[in-house]
VEXMI-402623 format. One record per residue (C-alpha): residue number from 1; residue in three letters; x, y, z. Coordinates in steps of 0.25 Angstrom, whole numbers. Layout:
<pts>
pt pos=NUM | code=ALA | X=X | Y=Y | Z=Z
...
</pts>
This chain:
<pts>
pt pos=1 | code=MET | X=337 | Y=349 | Z=374
pt pos=2 | code=THR | X=345 | Y=354 | Z=385
pt pos=3 | code=ARG | X=346 | Y=368 | Z=387
pt pos=4 | code=LEU | X=361 | Y=374 | Z=384
pt pos=5 | code=THR | X=370 | Y=383 | Z=396
pt pos=6 | code=PRO | X=368 | Y=397 | Z=395
pt pos=7 | code=LYS | X=380 | Y=398 | Z=388
pt pos=8 | code=ASP | X=377 | Y=389 | Z=379
pt pos=9 | code=LYS | X=364 | Y=395 | Z=375
pt pos=10 | code=ALA | X=371 | Y=409 | Z=378
pt pos=11 | code=LYS | X=381 | Y=405 | Z=364
pt pos=12 | code=GLU | X=370 | Y=402 | Z=357
pt pos=13 | code=LEU | X=361 | Y=414 | Z=361
pt pos=14 | code=ILE | X=371 | Y=420 | Z=352
pt pos=15 | code=ASP | X=373 | Y=412 | Z=341
pt pos=16 | code=LYS | X=360 | Y=413 | Z=337
pt pos=17 | code=CYS | X=359 | Y=428 | Z=340
pt pos=18 | code=LYS | X=371 | Y=429 | Z=330
pt pos=19 | code=GLU | X=364 | Y=424 | Z=319
pt pos=20 | code=TYR | X=354 | Y=436 | Z=317
pt pos=21 | code=CYS | X=366 | Y=448 | Z=320
pt pos=22 | code=PHE | X=370 | Y=454 | Z=311
pt pos=23 | code=HIS | X=383 | Y=450 | Z=305
pt pos=24 | code=ASN | X=395 | Y=458 | Z=294
pt pos=25 | code=PHE | X=409 | Y=455 | Z=293
pt pos=26 | code=ASP | X=416 | Y=466 | Z=301
pt pos=27 | code=ASN | X=428 | Y=461 | Z=311
pt pos=28 | code=ASP | X=419 | Y=462 | Z=324
pt pos=29 | code=ALA | X=405 | Y=458 | Z=317
pt pos=30 | code=GLU | X=404 | Y=442 | Z=323
pt pos=31 | code=GLU | X=407 | Y=448 | Z=337
pt pos=32 | code=GLN | X=397 | Y=459 | Z=334
pt pos=33 | code=ARG | X=389 | Y=448 | Z=330
pt pos=34 | code=MET | X=391 | Y=439 | Z=343
pt pos=35 | code=ASN | X=389 | Y=452 | Z=350
pt pos=36 | code=ASN | X=373 | Y=456 | Z=346
pt pos=37 | code=ALA | X=371 | Y=440 | Z=346
pt pos=38 | code=LYS | X=374 | Y=439 | Z=362
pt pos=39 | code=GLN | X=364 | Y=451 | Z=361
pt pos=40 | code=CYS | X=355 | Y=448 | Z=355
pt pos=41 | code=ALA | X=357 | Y=432 | Z=365
pt pos=42 | code=LEU | X=357 | Y=443 | Z=376
pt pos=43 | code=ILE | X=344 | Y=449 | Z=372
pt pos=44 | code=LEU | X=337 | Y=435 | Z=371
pt pos=45 | code=ALA | X=343 | Y=430 | Z=384
pt pos=46 | code=ASP | X=336 | Y=444 | Z=389
pt pos=47 | code=GLU | X=323 | Y=441 | Z=382
pt pos=48 | code=PHE | X=323 | Y=425 | Z=388
pt pos=49 | code=ILE | X=324 | Y=429 | Z=404
pt pos=50 | code=GLU | X=315 | Y=442 | Z=403
pt pos=51 | code=TRP | X=305 | Y=428 | Z=398
pt pos=52 | code=CYS | X=310 | Y=418 | Z=410
pt pos=53 | code=LYS | X=311 | Y=427 | Z=420
pt pos=54 | code=PRO | X=303 | Y=423 | Z=432
pt pos=55 | code=ASP | X=290 | Y=430 | Z=434
pt pos=56 | code=SER | X=284 | Y=429 | Z=446
pt pos=57 | code=ASP | X=272 | Y=435 | Z=443
pt pos=58 | code=GLU | X=268 | Y=424 | Z=433
pt pos=59 | code=ASP | X=270 | Y=409 | Z=438
pt pos=60 | code=CYS | X=271 | Y=403 | Z=422
pt pos=61 | code=GLY | X=270 | Y=388 | Z=431
pt pos=62 | code=PHE | X=285 | Y=386 | Z=428
pt pos=63 | code=SER | X=299 | Y=392 | Z=431
pt pos=64 | code=LEU | X=306 | Y=400 | Z=418
pt pos=65 | code=ALA | X=315 | Y=403 | Z=431
pt pos=66 | code=PRO | X=327 | Y=392 | Z=422
pt pos=67 | code=SER | X=325 | Y=397 | Z=410
pt pos=68 | code=TYR | X=327 | Y=411 | Z=414
pt pos=69 | code=ASN | X=341 | Y=406 | Z=422
pt pos=70 | code=TYR | X=346 | Y=401 | Z=409
pt pos=71 | code=TRP | X=342 | Y=414 | Z=401
pt pos=72 | code=ASN | X=348 | Y=420 | Z=412
pt pos=73 | code=SER | X=363 | Y=413 | Z=412
pt pos=74 | code=VAL | X=360 | Y=412 | Z=396
pt pos=75 | code=LYS | X=362 | Y=426 | Z=399
pt pos=76 | code=LEU | X=373 | Y=427 | Z=406
pt pos=77 | code=GLU | X=379 | Y=419 | Z=395
pt pos=78 | code=LEU | X=379 | Y=427 | Z=384
pt pos=79 | code=GLU | X=382 | Y=441 | Z=393
pt pos=80 | code=ASN | X=395 | Y=434 | Z=398
pt pos=81 | code=THR | X=398 | Y=428 | Z=383
pt pos=82 | code=ASN | X=410 | Y=433 | Z=376
pt pos=83 | code=ILE | X=407 | Y=436 | Z=359
</pts>
C-alpha cells in the first residue's frame, strides 16, 4: 500500500472528520462543517505527532522519525488548507 502525500492525507482526514460534524441547513453550515472537520483533523495530526515524537530517553529499536516528519507535513497541509 502506497502512503498518501501529506496534502492528500490532510484532505482525507478532513473528509473523514466531516461525517461526524454537526450539519444543519443554514447557508453557512457547510463552510462551518468543513472548518469543524479541519479542526478535528488537526487534533488527530497533533496526536500522531506526539506519539511519533523522537524520545532520546527511550530506544525502541527503530526510528519513528519518518512518521514524525510525515505527520508534521500533514499538519502543515491542514493548516494551509482553505475551506
